[in-house]
C-alpha positions in Angstrom: 55.9 -1.0 60.1 52.6 0.2 58.2 49.6 1.5 59.9 47.6 -1.0 62.1 44.1 -1.2 61.1 41.5 -2.5 63.2 39.1 -5.6 63.0 36.4 -7.1 64.9 36.8 -10.5 66.2 33.1 -11.9 66.1 31.7 -15.1 67.0 27.9 -16.8 66.4 27.8 -20.4 68.3 31.5 -20.6 68.2 31.8 -19.9 64.0 34.1 -17.3 64.3 35.5 -14.3 62.1 37.8 -11.1 61.7 35.6 -8.5 59.8 37.5 -5.4 58.5 34.9 -2.5 57.5 36.5 -1.1 54.4 36.3 1.9 55.4 38.9 2.1 57.6 41.3 1.0 55.1 40.4 4.1 52.4 43.4 6.3 53.5 46.3 3.8 53.5 45.2 1.0 51.6 43.8 1.8 48.8 45.9 -0.6 46.8 43.5 -3.7 48.2 40.5 -2.4 46.7 40.6 -4.2 43.9 38.3 -6.1 41.7 39.2 -9.5 42.6 40.0 -10.8 46.2 43.3 -12.4 45.8 45.8 -10.1 48.0 42.9 -10.5 50.4 42.6 -14.4 50.0 46.6 -14.6 51.1 46.0 -12.4 54.4 43.1 -14.6 55.5 44.8 -17.4 55.7 47.6 -16.3 57.4 44.7 -14.2 59.6 42.6 -17.5 60.1 45.9 -19.6 61.9 45.1 -20.1 65.8 49.4 -20.1 66.2 50.7 -17.7 63.6 47.5 -15.2 63.4 44.2 -14.2 65.0 42.9 -17.3 64.3 38.7 -17.7 62.9 37.0 -19.8 60.2 37.2 -16.8 58.0 37.4 -13.2 57.7 34.5 -10.6 56.4 34.9 -7.7 54.3 32.1 -5.5 54.9 31.8 -1.7 52.6 29.2 0.9 53.0 28.5 0.5 49.4 27.4 4.3 48.9 31.8 4.8 49.6 32.2 3.5 45.8 30.8 6.3 44.1 31.8 8.6 46.5 35.8 7.7 46.3 35.6 6.5 42.7 36.5 3.2 43.5 35.6 1.3 39.8 37.2 -1.8 40.5 35.1 -2.4 43.8 31.7 -1.9 41.7 32.0 -4.9 39.2 33.2 -6.7 42.8 30.3 -6.0 44.9 28.0 -5.5 42.0 26.4 -2.2 42.9 23.4 -2.6 40.7 21.8 -4.3 43.0 19.4 -2.6 45.9 21.4 -3.1 48.9 23.1 -0.9 51.2 25.8 -2.9 53.1 28.2 -5.0 50.9 29.6 -8.3 51.8 32.4 -11.0 51.3 33.6 -13.7 52.7 36.9 -15.3 52.4 37.4 -19.2 54.2 40.3 -19.7 56.3 41.8 -22.1 53.2 42.0 -18.9 51.1 38.2 -19.6 49.3 36.0 -17.9 48.4 32.4 -18.5 50.2 28.9 -17.3 48.3 27.0 -16.6 51.5 27.2 -17.7 55.7 24.0 -17.2 57.6 26.6 -17.0 61.2 28.8 -14.3 58.9 25.6 -12.2 57.8 24.1 -12.0 61.6 28.1 -10.8 63.2 28.2 -8.9 60.2 25.0 -7.4 60.7 26.0 -6.5 64.8 29.8 -4.6 63.0 27.0 -2.6 60.9 25.3 -1.2 63.8 28.5 -1.0 66.2 29.9 0.8 63.3 26.8 3.6 61.9 24.6 3.7 65.3 24.9 5.4 68.4 25.7 3.5 71.5 22.6 2.3 72.9 20.3 3.0 69.4 17.3 0.6 69.3 18.1 -1.8 66.1 14.5 -1.6 65.3 15.0 2.0 64.2 17.5 0.8 61.7 16.7 -2.2 60.4 15.8 -3.8 58.2 18.4 -3.0 55.9 20.3 -5.3 52.8 23.2 -6.8 52.6 24.6 -7.4 49.0 26.7 -11.0 49.2 28.7 -12.2 45.9 25.2 -14.0 44.1 22.0 -11.9 46.1 20.9 -9.7 48.3 19.8 -10.8 51.6 17.2 -9.0 54.2 18.7 -8.1 58.0 16.2 -7.8 60.4 15.6 -7.9 64.2 12.4 -9.8 65.8 10.7 -8.8 68.8 14.0 -10.0 71.4 15.8 -8.3 69.9 17.5 -11.1 68.0 19.1 -10.5 64.3 17.3 -11.9 61.6 18.8 -13.1 58.4 16.6 -13.7 55.9 19.0 -16.2 54.2 17.1 -18.1 51.0 14.6 -19.8 49.5 15.8 -23.2 49.8 16.5 -24.7 46.4 15.9 -28.8 46.0 17.7 -31.2 43.2 15.0 -33.8 43.2 16.8 -35.5 40.2 19.8 -35.3 41.9 18.9 -36.8 45.1 18.2 -40.4 44.1 21.1 -40.7 42.7 23.3 -39.1 45.7 21.7 -41.2 48.4 23.5 -44.2 46.5 26.8 -42.4 46.3 26.6 -41.6 50.3 25.9 -44.8 51.7 28.9 -46.1 49.7 31.0 -43.3 51.7 29.7 -44.4 54.9 30.7 -48.3 54.1 34.2 -47.5 53.1 34.3 -46.3 57.4 31.5 -48.8 58.8 34.5 -51.0 60.6 35.1 -47.7 62.2 31.0 -46.5 63.4 27.7 -47.9 62.2 26.0 -45.1 60.8 21.8 -45.7 59.8 21.6 -43.1 56.9 18.0 -42.5 56.9 18.1 -39.6 54.0 20.3 -37.7 51.7 18.9 -34.2 50.9 20.6 -31.7 48.4 20.2 -28.3 49.1 21.2 -24.9 47.9 20.6 -22.1 50.5 23.1 -19.2 48.7 25.6 -22.2 48.8 25.6 -25.8 48.3 24.8 -28.4 51.1 24.1 -32.1 51.5 22.2 -32.8 54.4 22.3 -36.5 55.7 19.8 -37.1 57.9 21.1 -40.5 60.7 19.1 -42.1 62.8 21.4 -41.3 66.0 23.4 -38.6 66.3 25.2 -37.3 69.7 26.8 -34.3 70.2 29.1 -35.2 73.2 30.4 -38.6 71.7 33.8 -36.7 70.4 34.4 -40.7 68.8 31.8 -39.9 66.6 32.7 -36.5 65.3 35.5 -37.6 64.4 34.5 -40.3 61.9 32.1 -37.7 60.8 34.2 -35.6 60.4 36.4 -38.4 57.6 33.6 -39.5 56.3 32.6 -35.2 55.2 35.7 -34.7 53.8 35.6 -37.3 52.1 32.3 -36.3 50.4 32.8 -33.1 50.0 36.2 -34.6 47.3 33.7 -36.2 45.1 33.1 -35.6 41.4 29.7 -34.8 42.1 30.1 -31.8 43.9 32.5 -29.8 41.1 32.6 -26.5 43.2 32.6 -28.6 46.5 29.6 -28.5 49.3 29.1 -28.2 53.2 28.0 -31.4 54.7 25.8 -31.5 57.4 24.4 -34.8 59.5 21.3 -34.4 61.4 19.3 -36.1 63.6 15.6 -35.6 64.1 15.3 -34.9 68.3 11.8 -33.6 68.2 8.8 -32.2 66.3 10.5 -28.7 66.7 14.2 -29.8 67.3 17.1 -31.4 65.6 21.1 -32.5 66.0 23.4 -31.1 63.4 27.1 -31.5 63.0 28.7 -29.5 59.8 31.8 -30.2 58.1 32.2 -26.5 56.0 34.1 -26.2 52.7 37.3 -24.3 53.5 36.9 -25.1 57.0 36.6 -28.8 58.0 34.4 -29.2 61.1 32.6 -26.3 62.8 30.9 -25.7 66.1 28.3 -23.7 64.3 26.8 -23.9 60.8 23.9 -20.5 60.2 23.5 -21.4 56.5 24.0 -25.0 57.2 21.2 -25.0 60.0 18.7 -23.3 57.3 19.4 -26.1 54.8 18.6 -28.5 57.6 15.9 -27.4 58.5 14.4 -26.8 55.3 15.3 -30.7 54.1 13.9 -31.7 57.4 10.5 -29.7 57.1 10.5 -31.3 53.5 10.8 -34.5 54.5 9.1 -34.9 57.9 5.9 -33.2 59.2 8.3 -30.8 61.9 6.8 -27.6 63.1 8.8 -24.0 62.8 10.7 -22.8 63.7 13.3 -25.4 64.3 15.6 -25.1 67.0 18.9 -26.7 66.0 21.3 -27.9 68.5 25.1 -27.8 67.1 28.2 -28.5 69.2 28.9 -24.5 69.8 25.0 -24.0 71.2 21.8 -23.8 69.8 19.7 -21.5 67.2 16.6 -21.1 65.4 15.5 -21.8 61.9 11.8 -20.3 60.3 10.6 -21.9 57.4 7.2 -21.4 55.8 7.5 -24.6 53.4 6.4 -22.5 50.6 7.7 -22.3 47.0 8.6 -18.8 47.4 9.3 -18.5 51.5 12.9 -17.9 52.6 14.4 -19.8 55.0 15.1 -17.5 58.3 18.1 -17.5 60.8 17.5 -16.1 64.1 20.5 -15.6 66.5 22.3 -13.2 68.1 25.9 -12.7 68.2 28.9 -11.6 70.4 31.5 -8.9 69.8 34.9 -11.2 71.2 37.3 -8.4 71.1 38.4 -5.6 68.9 42.4 -5.6 67.7 44.3 -4.0 65.1 46.8 -5.8 62.7 49.4 -4.5 60.6 48.3 -5.6 56.4 51.5 -4.4 54.9 53.3 -6.8 57.7 51.4 -9.3 56.4 51.6 -9.0 52.6 55.5 -8.7 53.0 55.8 -12.0 55.3 59.0 -10.1 56.5 57.8 -8.5 60.1 
């Protein structure tokens, strides 16, 4: 048996993560500090299993970027791209071992872990924040609002207008393939990138309490994810407008499948609906796991922001060497 490494089990609206603070691994697991994530991908596949591991939607790796130079961890300079101006580095591996660019809920959970690891108990978060977290493709500012909730300035939404018309025809075909199971009224389809790719599909009616409806939507979402028009995969959001400041949302995540909530999906869906309809921001997003707020100014250079407060489910420990050997 090797040394046990501690982790945080975090969740936000039922979107759950196993979070490692990489500083804890420096003494005994330097061999894991390589320029790729292949070893961590294997570890994530094992740990995220609910029956044989901890169970989670993904594994998050957090690092104080000052440690790269301090400990001469040259391999990580590439992995965490330290030329960017950020204090902390973030990498997310989905439950299937694939690497995700970003996660809104993952960043909210990570922000609480960072505060827990770097501040005294009872400290006011507003005295430390905002701070920047570096993901695989961008720097994201994390702040705190007046209610003490974390605010993730996720991304400037990117829309592909040329792709939208073509995509509507393709998506309608996917619904036709399942019309014997359930009749859906597909009103619009919007491809949007909020740091990772999304396909936002507006439906006339979405019932968050209808489990049969969700089973069919899960099948449709997974069939959409297999389409060749999404070579890098895609997160699929099914959304319905409830009123001028609230939407209902069901998400089939790339690398995870159906989830109770998705932060980047909530942001993408709100941006898409605010672009099409005269909704009022901030928008409350109701998902099977609960509600979250999303704010977007609808300007070309404005970030879409996710606002929420995560929970620490428990603190645990795991023998990573045991997982690597698969002989324990």
